[in-house]
C-alpha positions, 0 to 999 in steps of 0.5 A: 297222600298215604299209600298202603302197599302189600305183595306176595313173594313175586312182588317183593322187590317191586314193593321195596323199590316202589316204597322208596320211589313213593316216599321220595315223592312225598307220600306216607308209605305203609308196608303191609308185608311181607317183609322177607322173601318166602316163596310159599307165602300166602298173599291174601292176608297182606292184601286184605290188611292193606285194603282195610287200611285204605278204607279205614283211612278214607273213612277217617278223612285221610287221603289214601290209596293202595297198591298190591302186587303179585306175579299176575296181580289177579289174586291180589286184586281179588283179595283186596276186593273182598274188603267192603268199600274197596274198588281194586282194579287190575292195571296193565297199562297207563290207560287202565290206571287212569280209567280206574280212577276216572271212571271207577274211583278205584282206591286200590290197584293191583299190578303183576310184577312178572308182567311189567318192568319196575319202570312201567309199574312206577308209571302206572302208580304215579298216573293212578295217584295223580288222576282224580275221579271224574264225578261224572253222573254215570260213574257215580251212579254205577259206583253207588250200585256196587256200594248198595249191593255190598250193603245189601249183601252184608245185611243179608249175612247178618 
């Protein structure tokens, strides 16, 4: 599976460690930045690029997910969710990682690098990647409602 990763300065070390972990697990890892520590960097561009790449890959039939990091993960999740077709979930334990996939068919997760150890983050990510969407009717219906809103919003903006 292809995994798109992005971060801000707070998650840079997490990102580097996780890229190695994911590559060793056989995943194709794409780093969307940053590549160096800049304490005043702006994360939105990195997270949006990763989110756009996830959607592009999925629309092309490539199995792909995304992981974004920041101090809390909140801003990174917000940025990723601005991309049409992204369902980014803030993950803070294994249960939220599993439910993000099972119930929401999340294709991006966000993790707070200042909130968790790298070992915890690895566990969340591995669980997220391994868990399939349930395809339960109520979840499919709710995701469809979100997608319909996105399409209506974009049509109104045009």
